Gaussian input, Z-matrix of N, CA and C with variables (Angstrom, degrees):
# hf/3-21g

backbone

0 1
 N
 C     1     B1
 C     2     B2     1     A1
 N     3     B3     2     A2     1     D1
 C     4     B4     3     A3     2     D2
 C     5     B5     4     A4     3     D3
 N     6     B6     5     A5     4     D4
 C     7     B7     6     A6     5     D5
 C     8     B8     7     A7     6     D6
 N     9     B9     8     A8     7     D7
 C    10    B10     9     A9     8     D8
 C    11    B11    10    A10     9     D9
 N    12    B12    11    A11    10    D10
 C    13    B13    12    A12    11    D11
 C    14    B14    13    A13    12    D12
 N    15    B15    14    A14    13    D13
 C    16    B16    15    A15    14    D14
 C    17    B17    16    A16    15    D15
 N    18    B18    17    A17    16    D16
 C    19    B19    18    A18    17    D17
 C    20    B20    19    A19    18    D18
 N    21    B21    20    A20    19    D19
 C    22    B22    21    A21    20    D20
 C    23    B23    22    A22    21    D21
 N    24    B24    23    A23    22    D22
 C    25    B25    24    A24    23    D23
 C    26    B26    25    A25    24    D24
 N    27    B27    26    A26    25    D25
 C    28    B28    27    A27    26    D26
 C    29    B29    28    A28    27    D27
 N    30    B30    29    A29    28    D28
 C    31    B31    30    A30    29    D29
 C    32    B32    31    A31    30    D30
 N    33    B33    32    A32    31    D31
 C    34    B34    33    A33    32    D32
 C    35    B35    34    A34    33    D33
 N    36    B36    35    A35    34    D34
 C    37    B37    36    A36    35    D35
 C    38    B38    37    A37    36    D36
 N    39    B39    38    A38    37    D37
 C    40    B40    39    A39    38    D38
 C    41    B41    40    A40    39    D39
 N    42    B42    41    A41    40    D40
 C    43    B43    42    A42    41    D41
 C    44    B44    43    A43    42    D42
 N    45    B45    44    A44    43    D43
 C    46    B46    45    A45    44    D44
 C    47    B47    46    A46    45    D45
 N    48    B48    47    A47    46    D46
 C    49    B49    48    A48    47    D47
 C    50    B50    49    A49    48    D48
 N    51    B51    50    A50    49    D49
 C    52    B52    51    A51    50    D50
 C    53    B53    52    A52    51    D51
 N    54    B54    53    A53    52    D52
 C    55    B55    54    A54    53    D53
 C    56    B56    55    A55    54    D54
 N    57    B57    56    A56    55    D55
 C    58    B58    57    A57    56    D56
 C    59    B59    58    A58    57    D57
 N    60    B60    59    A59    58    D58
 C    61    B61    60    A60    59    D59
 C    62    B62    61    A61    60    D60
 N    63    B63    62    A62    61    D61
 C    64    B64    63    A63    62    D62
 C    65    B65    64    A64    63    D63
 N    66    B66    65    A65    64    D64
 C    67    B67    66    A66    65    D65
 C    68    B68    67    A67    66    D66
 N    69    B69    68    A68    67    D67
 C    70    B70    69    A69    68    D68
 C    71    B71    70    A70    69    D69
 N    72    B72    71    A71    70    D70
 C    73    B73    72    A72    71    D71
 C    74    B74    73    A73    72    D72
 N    75    B75    74    A74    73    D73
 C    76    B76    75    A75    74    D74
 C    77    B77    76    A76    75    D75
 N    78    B78    77    A77    76    D76
 C    79    B79    78    A78    77    D77
 C    80    B80    79    A79    78    D78
 N    81    B81    80    A80    79    D79
 C    82    B82    81    A81    80    D80
 C    83    B83    82    A82    81    D81
 N    84    B84    83    A83    82    D82
 C    85    B85    84    A84    83    D83
 C    86    B86    85    A85    84    D84
 N    87    B87    86    A86    85    D85
 C    88    B88    87    A87    86    D86
 C    89    B89    88    A88    87    D87
 N    90    B90    89    A89    88    D88
 C    91    B91    90    A90    89    D89
 C    92    B92    91    A91    90    D90
 N    93    B93    92    A92    91    D91
 C    94    B94    93    A93    92    D92
 C    95    B95    94    A94    93    D93
 N    96    B96    95    A95    94    D94
 C    97    B97    96    A96    95    D95
 C    98    B98    97    A97    96    D96
 N    99    B99    98    A98    97    D97
 C   100   B100    99    A99    98    D98
 C   101   B101   100   A100    99    D99
 N   102   B102   101   A101   100   D100
 C   103   B103   102   A102   101   D101
 C   104   B104   103   A103   102   D102
 N   105   B105   104   A104   103   D103
 C   106   B106   105   A105   104   D104
 C   107   B107   106   A106   105   D105
 N   108   B108   107   A107   106   D106
 C   109   B109   108   A108   107   D107
 C   110   B110   109   A109   108   D108
 N   111   B111   110   A110   109   D109
 C   112   B112   111   A111   110   D110
 C   113   B113   112   A112   111   D111
 N   114   B114   113   A113   112   D112
 C   115   B115   114   A114   113   D113
 C   116   B116   115   A115   114   D114
 N   117   B117   116   A116   115   D115
 C   118   B118   117   A117   116   D116
 C   119   B119   118   A118   117   D117
 N   120   B120   119   A119   118   D118
 C   121   B121   120   A120   119   D119
 C   122   B122   121   A121   120   D120
 N   123   B123   122   A122   121   D121
 C   124   B124   123   A123   122   D122
 C   125   B125   124   A124   123   D123
 N   126   B126   125   A125   124   D124
 C   127   B127   126   A126   125   D125
 C   128   B128   127   A127   126   D126
 N   129   B129   128   A128   127   D127
 C   130   B130   129   A129   128   D128
 C   131   B131   130   A130   129   D129
 N   132   B132   131   A131   130   D130
 C   133   B133   132   A132   131   D131
 C   134   B134   133   A133   132   D132
 N   135   B135   134   A134   133   D133
 C   136   B136   135   A135   134   D134
 C   137   B137   136   A136   135   D135
 N   138   B138   137   A137   136   D136
 C   139   B139   138   A138   137   D137
 C   140   B140   139   A139   138   D138
 N   141   B141   140   A140   139   D139
 C   142   B142   141   A141   140   D140
 C   143   B143   142   A142   141   D141
 N   144   B144   143   A143   142   D142
 C   145   B145   144   A144   143   D143
 C   146   B146   145   A145   144   D144
 N   147   B147   146   A146   145   D145
 C   148   B148   147   A147   146   D146
 C   149   B149   148   A148   147   D147
 N   150   B150   149   A149   148   D148
 C   151   B151   150   A150   149   D149
 C   152   B152   151   A151   150   D150
 N   153   B153   152   A152   151   D151
 C   154   B154   153   A153   152   D152
 C   155   B155   154   A154   153   D153
 N   156   B156   155   A155   154   D154
 C   157   B157   156   A156   155   D155
 C   158   B158   157   A157   156   D156
 N   159   B159   158   A158   157   D157
 C   160   B160   159   A159   158   D158
 C   161   B161   160   A160   159   D159
 N   162   B162   161   A161   160   D160
 C   163   B163   162   A162   161   D161
 C   164   B164   163   A163   162   D162
 N   165   B165   164   A164   163   D163
 C   166   B166   165   A165   164   D164
 C   167   B167   166   A166   165   D165
 N   168   B168   167   A167   166   D166
 C   169   B169   168   A168   167   D167
 C   170   B170   169   A169   168   D168
 N   171   B171   170   A170   169   D169
 C   172   B172   171   A171   170   D170
 C   173   B173   172   A172   171   D171
 N   174   B174   173   A173   172   D172
 C   175   B175   174   A174   173   D173
 C   176   B176   175   A175   174   D174
 N   177   B177   176   A176   175   D175
 C   178   B178   177   A177   176   D176
 C   179   B179   178   A178   177   D177
 N   180   B180   179   A179   178   D178
 C   181   B181   180   A180   179   D179
 C   182   B182   181   A181   180   D180
 N   183   B183   182   A182   181   D181
 C   184   B184   183   A183   182   D182
 C   185   B185   184   A184   183   D183
 N   186   B186   185   A185   184   D184
 C   187   B187   186   A186   185   D185
 C   188   B188   187   A187   186   D186
 N   189   B189   188   A188   187   D187
 C   190   B190   189   A189   188   D188
 C   191   B191   190   A190   189   D189
 N   192   B192   191   A191   190   D190
 C   193   B193   192   A192   191   D191
 C   194   B194   193   A193   192   D192
 N   195   B195   194   A194   193   D193
 C   196   B196   195   A195   194   D194
 C   197   B197   196   A196   195   D195
 N   198   B198   197   A197   196   D196
 C   199   B199   198   A198   197   D197
 C   200   B200   199   A199   198   D198
 N   201   B201   200   A200   199   D199
 C   202   B202   201   A201   200   D200
 C   203   B203   202   A202   201   D201
 N   204   B204   203   A203   202   D202
 C   205   B205   204   A204   203   D203
 C   206   B206   205   A205   204   D204
 N   207   B207   206   A206   205   D205
 C   208   B208   207   A207   206   D206
 C   209   B209   208   A208   207   D207
 N   210   B210   209   A209   208   D208
 C   211   B211   210   A210   209   D209
 C   212   B212   211   A211   210   D210
 N   213   B213   212   A212   211   D211
 C   214   B214   213   A213   212   D212
 C   215   B215   214   A214   213   D213
 N   216   B216   215   A215   214   D214
 C   217   B217   216   A216   215   D215
 C   218   B218   217   A217   216   D216
 N   219   B219   218   A218   217   D217
 C   220   B220   219   A219   218   D218
 C   221   B221   220   A220   219   D219
 N   222   B222   221   A221   220   D220
 C   223   B223   222   A222   221   D221
 C   224   B224   223   A223   222   D222
 N   225   B225   224   A224   223   D223
 C   226   B226   225   A225   224   D224
 C   227   B227   226   A226   225   D225
 N   228   B228   227   A227   226   D226
 C   229   B229   228   A228   227   D227
 C   230   B230   229   A229   228   D228
 N   231   B231   230   A230   229   D229
 C   232   B232   231   A231   230   D230
 C   233   B233   232   A232   231   D231
 N   234   B234   233   A233   232   D232
 C   235   B235   234   A234   233   D233
 C   236   B236   235   A235   234   D234
 N   237   B237   236   A236   235   D235
 C   238   B238   237   A237   236   D236
 C   239   B239   238   A238   237   D237
 N   240   B240   239   A239   238   D238
 C   241   B241   240   A240   239   D239
 C   242   B242   241   A241   240   D240
 N   243   B243   242   A242   241   D241
 C   244   B244   243   A243   242   D242
 C   245   B245   244   A244   243   D243
 N   246   B246   245   A245   244   D244
 C   247   B247   246   A246   245   D245
 C   248   B248   247   A247   246   D246
 N   249   B249   248   A248   247   D247
 C   250   B250   249   A249   248   D248
 C   251   B251   250   A250   249   D249
 N   252   B252   251   A251   250   D250
 C   253   B253   252   A252   251   D251
 C   254   B254   253   A253   252   D252

   B1=1.4495
   B2=1.5298
   B3=1.3353
   B4=1.4628
   B5=1.5164
   B6=1.3191
   B7=1.4543
   B8=1.5288
   B9=1.3332
   B10=1.4651
   B11=1.5163
   B12=1.3219
   B13=1.4611
   B14=1.5212
   B15=1.3210
   B16=1.4616
   B17=1.5227
   B18=1.3264
   B19=1.4599
   B20=1.5195
   B21=1.3172
   B22=1.4621
   B23=1.5218
   B24=1.3319
   B25=1.4701
   B26=1.5218
   B27=1.3292
   B28=1.4577
   B29=1.5189
   B30=1.3244
   B31=1.4636
   B32=1.5247
   B33=1.3068
   B34=1.4717
   B35=1.5264
   B36=1.3085
   B37=1.4610
   B38=1.5247
   B39=1.3170
   B40=1.4624
   B41=1.5185
   B42=1.3219
   B43=1.4606
   B44=1.5223
   B45=1.3265
   B46=1.4613
   B47=1.5251
   B48=1.3188
   B49=1.4528
   B50=1.5285
   B51=1.3115
   B52=1.4521
   B53=1.5203
   B54=1.3156
   B55=1.4648
   B56=1.5244
   B57=1.3102
   B58=1.4691
   B59=1.5277
   B60=1.3167
   B61=1.4625
   B62=1.5176
   B63=1.3107
   B64=1.4564
   B65=1.5229
   B66=1.3380
   B67=1.4526
   B68=1.5238
   B69=1.3285
   B70=1.4620
   B71=1.5323
   B72=1.3473
   B73=1.4692
   B74=1.5274
   B75=1.3314
   B76=1.4579
   B77=1.5134
   B78=1.3075
   B79=1.4629
   B80=1.5166
   B81=1.3310
   B82=1.4574
   B83=1.5231
   B84=1.3217
   B85=1.4615
   B86=1.5272
   B87=1.3185
   B88=1.4662
   B89=1.5169
   B90=1.3229
   B91=1.4685
   B92=1.5244
   B93=1.3378
   B94=1.4595
   B95=1.5202
   B96=1.3283
   B97=1.4672
   B98=1.5278
   B99=1.3135
   B100=1.4724
   B101=1.5256
   B102=1.3319
   B103=1.4679
   B104=1.5245
   B105=1.3225
   B106=1.4598
   B107=1.5267
   B108=1.3269
   B109=1.4631
   B110=1.5249
   B111=1.3162
   B112=1.4693
   B113=1.5335
   B114=1.3325
   B115=1.4729
   B116=1.5292
   B117=1.3384
   B118=1.4624
   B119=1.5263
   B120=1.3136
   B121=1.4685
   B122=1.5214
   B123=1.3138
   B124=1.4717
   B125=1.5231
   B126=1.3193
   B127=1.4671
   B128=1.5229
   B129=1.3277
   B130=1.4536
   B131=1.5181
   B132=1.3264
   B133=1.4642
   B134=1.5291
   B135=1.3217
   B136=1.4575
   B137=1.5317
   B138=1.3186
   B139=1.4651
   B140=1.5239
   B141=1.3225
   B142=1.4615
   B143=1.5204
   B144=1.3109
   B145=1.4627
   B146=1.5246
   B147=1.3323
   B148=1.4657
   B149=1.5281
   B150=1.3136
   B151=1.4611
   B152=1.5248
   B153=1.3098
   B154=1.4714
   B155=1.5202
   B156=1.3253
   B157=1.4603
   B158=1.5361
   B159=1.3325
   B160=1.4574
   B161=1.5253
   B162=1.3087
   B163=1.4647
   B164=1.5218
   B165=1.3137
   B166=1.4561
   B167=1.5189
   B168=1.3261
   B169=1.4540
   B170=1.5318
   B171=1.3242
   B172=1.4719
   B173=1.5291
   B174=1.3386
   B175=1.4669
   B176=1.5318
   B177=1.3048
   B178=1.4614
   B179=1.5330
   B180=1.3281
   B181=1.4660
   B182=1.5226
   B183=1.3298
   B184=1.4641
   B185=1.5284
   B186=1.3300
   B187=1.4640
   B188=1.5287
   B189=1.3262
   B190=1.4624
   B191=1.5252
   B192=1.3252
   B193=1.4632
   B194=1.5294
   B195=1.3341
   B196=1.4623
   B197=1.5269
   B198=1.3178
   B199=1.4697
   B200=1.5232
   B201=1.3171
   B202=1.4656
   B203=1.5142
   B204=1.3232
   B205=1.4545
   B206=1.5177
   B207=1.3312
   B208=1.4655
   B209=1.5256
   B210=1.3216
   B211=1.4644
   B212=1.5246
   B213=1.3287
   B214=1.4671
   B215=1.5181
   B216=1.3391
   B217=1.4616
   B218=1.5232
   B219=1.3218
   B220=1.4626
   B221=1.5252
   B222=1.3080
   B223=1.4705
   B224=1.5224
   B225=1.3221
   B226=1.4650
   B227=1.5292
   B228=1.3440
   B229=1.4730
   B230=1.5310
   B231=1.3128
   B232=1.4633
   B233=1.5269
   B234=1.3131
   B235=1.4744
   B236=1.5247
   B237=1.3241
   B238=1.4694
   B239=1.5300
   B240=1.3306
   B241=1.4808
   B242=1.5313
   B243=1.3080
   B244=1.4724
   B245=1.5244
   B246=1.3357
   B247=1.4441
   B248=1.5338
   B249=1.3343
   B250=1.4608
   B251=1.5273
   B252=1.3114
   B253=1.4746
   B254=1.5193
   A1=108.04
   A2=117.93
   A3=119.80
   A4=111.51
   A5=114.74
   A6=121.32
   A7=110.94
   A8=117.46
   A9=121.28
   A10=111.47
   A11=116.95
   A12=120.01
   A13=111.81
   A14=116.93
   A15=121.27
   A16=110.32
   A17=117.29
   A18=121.69
   A19=112.29
   A20=118.59
   A21=120.29
   A22=112.72
   A23=120.37
   A24=117.74
   A25=112.78
   A26=116.55
   A27=119.12
   A28=110.80
   A29=117.09
   A30=120.22
   A31=110.77
   A32=117.08
   A33=120.22
   A34=110.41
   A35=116.72
   A36=119.77
   A37=110.62
   A38=117.15
   A39=120.14
   A40=111.20
   A41=116.77
   A42=120.14
   A43=111.51
   A44=117.20
   A45=120.51
   A46=112.32
   A47=116.97
   A48=119.52
   A49=109.84
   A50=115.70
   A51=121.31
   A52=106.92
   A53=115.89
   A54=121.68
   A55=111.23
   A56=115.99
   A57=125.41
   A58=113.64
   A59=117.22
   A60=120.22
   A61=108.26
   A62=116.19
   A63=121.05
   A64=108.03
   A65=116.05
   A66=120.42
   A67=110.67
   A68=117.98
   A69=120.14
   A70=114.63
   A71=120.61
   A72=117.41
   A73=112.41
   A74=116.98
   A75=119.92
   A76=111.72
   A77=116.79
   A78=120.75
   A79=110.63
   A80=117.08
   A81=120.67
   A82=110.49
   A83=116.49
   A84=120.10
   A85=110.29
   A86=117.19
   A87=120.96
   A88=110.83
   A89=116.48
   A90=120.08
   A91=109.96
   A92=116.57
   A93=120.19
   A94=111.75
   A95=117.78
   A96=121.07
   A97=109.93
   A98=116.64
   A99=120.15
   A100=110.31
   A101=117.02
   A102=120.56
   A103=110.46
   A104=117.98
   A105=121.22
   A106=111.77
   A107=116.88
   A108=121.15
   A109=113.04
   A110=117.63
   A111=121.07
   A112=112.20
   A113=120.67
   A114=118.22
   A115=112.81
   A116=117.04
   A117=119.93
   A118=110.86
   A119=117.11
   A120=120.64
   A121=110.77
   A122=117.06
   A123=121.00
   A124=110.38
   A125=117.01
   A126=120.62
   A127=109.85
   A128=117.01
   A129=120.35
   A130=113.31
   A131=116.11
   A132=119.33
   A133=111.78
   A134=116.83
   A135=120.01
   A136=112.19
   A137=117.30
   A138=121.37
   A139=112.51
   A140=117.14
   A141=121.33
   A142=112.76
   A143=117.63
   A144=120.07
   A145=111.68
   A146=117.14
   A147=120.41
   A148=110.42
   A149=116.84
   A150=120.58
   A151=110.04
   A152=116.96
   A153=120.43
   A154=111.42
   A155=116.86
   A156=120.95
   A157=112.19
   A158=117.01
   A159=120.33
   A160=114.79
   A161=118.54
   A162=119.61
   A163=114.53
   A164=118.96
   A165=120.83
   A166=110.86
   A167=115.01
   A168=121.34
   A169=107.02
   A170=117.74
   A171=120.25
   A172=115.36
   A173=120.83
   A174=118.43
   A175=112.56
   A176=117.78
   A177=120.53
   A178=110.80
   A179=116.77
   A180=120.31
   A181=109.90
   A182=117.36
   A183=120.96
   A184=110.87
   A185=116.99
   A186=120.72
   A187=110.80
   A188=116.97
   A189=120.12
   A190=110.74
   A191=117.65
   A192=120.76
   A193=111.20
   A194=117.25
   A195=120.87
   A196=111.02
   A197=117.27
   A198=120.87
   A199=110.35
   A200=117.33
   A201=120.54
   A202=112.05
   A203=117.47
   A204=121.53
   A205=112.12
   A206=116.36
   A207=120.20
   A208=110.55
   A209=116.93
   A210=120.01
   A211=110.86
   A212=117.33
   A213=119.78
   A214=111.46
   A215=117.54
   A216=120.51
   A217=111.51
   A218=117.52
   A219=120.99
   A220=111.57
   A221=117.44
   A222=121.43
   A223=111.76
   A224=119.41
   A225=122.70
   A226=113.89
   A227=120.13
   A228=118.30
   A229=112.43
   A230=116.49
   A231=120.44
   A232=110.50
   A233=116.36
   A234=120.71
   A235=110.75
   A236=117.37
   A237=120.16
   A238=110.27
   A239=117.08
   A240=120.06
   A241=110.64
   A242=116.24
   A243=120.97
   A244=110.89
   A245=117.59
   A246=121.18
   A247=111.64
   A248=117.39
   A249=120.61
   A250=111.95
   A251=116.40
   A252=120.27
   A253=112.58
   D1=126.66
   D2=179.06
   D3=-61.32
   D4=146.82
   D5=-178.07
   D6=-61.83
   D7=-31.64
   D8=-178.32
   D9=-57.94
   D10=-37.83
   D11=-178.42
   D12=-68.95
   D13=-21.20
   D14=179.28
   D15=-92.54
   D16=-42.62
   D17=-173.16
   D18=-71.48
   D19=-41.40
   D20=-174.99
   D21=-62.57
   D22=-50.20
   D23=176.87
   D24=-62.15
   D25=-35.27
   D26=178.47
   D27=-66.30
   D28=-39.74
   D29=177.98
   D30=-65.67
   D31=-39.92
   D32=177.51
   D33=-63.28
   D34=-44.24
   D35=-179.37
   D36=-65.16
   D37=-42.01
   D38=179.44
   D39=-65.62
   D40=-36.00
   D41=179.73
   D42=-68.95
   D43=-31.29
   D44=-176.75
   D45=-80.30
   D46=-25.99
   D47=-173.84
   D48=-94.70
   D49=126.47
   D50=177.29
   D51=-138.95
   D52=117.50
   D53=-177.30
   D54=55.42
   D55=43.76
   D56=177.88
   D57=60.17
   D58=26.36
   D59=172.74
   D60=-143.23
   D61=158.96
   D62=-178.79
   D63=-92.74
   D64=126.83
   D65=-178.06
   D66=-119.18
   D67=158.24
   D68=-179.21
   D69=-57.96
   D70=-41.68
   D71=177.03
   D72=-61.67
   D73=-34.26
   D74=177.03
   D75=-63.06
   D76=-40.24
   D77=177.09
   D78=-64.36
   D79=-37.42
   D80=179.04
   D81=-63.57
   D82=-44.89
   D83=178.49
   D84=-63.61
   D85=-44.43
   D86=179.76
   D87=-61.32
   D88=-42.79
   D89=178.84
   D90=-61.37
   D91=-43.66
   D92=-179.27
   D93=-65.55
   D94=-37.00
   D95=176.99
   D96=-63.54
   D97=-44.17
   D98=179.70
   D99=-65.03
   D100=-43.19
   D101=179.73
   D102=-61.26
   D103=-37.75
   D104=178.92
   D105=-75.00
   D106=-32.23
   D107=-175.11
   D108=-76.34
   D109=-39.98
   D110=-172.23
   D111=-59.47
   D112=-50.06
   D113=179.12
   D114=-63.02
   D115=-39.65
   D116=179.63
   D117=-64.37
   D118=-41.73
   D119=178.99
   D120=-66.26
   D121=-39.45
   D122=-179.90
   D123=-63.47
   D124=-48.57
   D125=178.70
   D126=-62.54
   D127=-41.86
   D128=178.97
   D129=-60.94
   D130=-41.76
   D131=178.97
   D132=-69.25
   D133=-38.73
   D134=-178.75
   D135=-72.43
   D136=-32.95
   D137=-176.51
   D138=-107.93
   D139=23.81
   D140=-174.81
   D141=-55.93
   D142=-45.98
   D143=-177.43
   D144=-65.93
   D145=-43.06
   D146=179.28
   D147=-65.75
   D148=-39.34
   D149=178.88
   D150=-63.61
   D151=-47.33
   D152=179.43
   D153=-61.35
   D154=-39.45
   D155=-176.70
   D156=-70.67
   D157=-41.96
   D158=-171.22
   D159=-99.28
   D160=-25.90
   D161=-172.92
   D162=-105.31
   D163=-21.95
   D164=-177.40
   D165=-97.80
   D166=67.22
   D167=173.14
   D168=-138.62
   D169=155.50
   D170=-173.27
   D171=-55.11
   D172=-44.02
   D173=-179.21
   D174=-63.98
   D175=-39.36
   D176=-178.66
   D177=-69.35
   D178=-40.32
   D179=178.34
   D180=-65.08
   D181=-42.78
   D182=178.58
   D183=-62.49
   D184=-41.69
   D185=178.68
   D186=-64.22
   D187=-42.44
   D188=179.69
   D189=-64.54
   D190=-40.72
   D191=176.92
   D192=-63.53
   D193=-41.30
   D194=179.95
   D195=-65.52
   D196=-44.44
   D197=179.53
   D198=-65.23
   D199=-43.58
   D200=178.35
   D201=-62.72
   D202=-42.08
   D203=178.03
   D204=-64.83
   D205=-42.44
   D206=178.12
   D207=-63.97
   D208=-39.76
   D209=178.59
   D210=-63.73
   D211=-42.94
   D212=178.70
   D213=-64.12
   D214=-40.99
   D215=178.59
   D216=-66.30
   D217=-34.80
   D218=179.76
   D219=-74.09
   D220=-34.20
   D221=-176.43
   D222=-83.00
   D223=-27.15
   D224=-174.57
   D225=-55.29
   D226=-47.18
   D227=179.47
   D228=-63.93
   D229=-40.15
   D230=178.45
   D231=-62.43
   D232=-43.63
   D233=179.87
   D234=-65.19
   D235=-39.51
   D236=179.86
   D237=-64.34
   D238=-42.82
   D239=177.46
   D240=-63.51
   D241=-39.95
   D242=-178.67
   D243=-65.40
   D244=-41.44
   D245=-179.00
   D246=-73.75
   D247=-29.31
   D248=179.96
   D249=-72.97
   D250=-25.53
   D251=-177.11
   D252=-77.20

């Protein structure tokens, strides 16, 4: 079972629960998570074969890790300044 099918409902449930009760902001976050998830899941299911063929190979995974790491390193100073203010 793909991790996405487990993580998304858990994230929705965690977003809805605040101090062991369901609050309106939690519902808003859960709704937004579902709205963001549905198109991504639909495209993923429709393009599963192309994604597996072109994206799940060592060079592509290494490139994605490098780009993600560079993005985190570039954003970290900006985020630290933003949180300090």
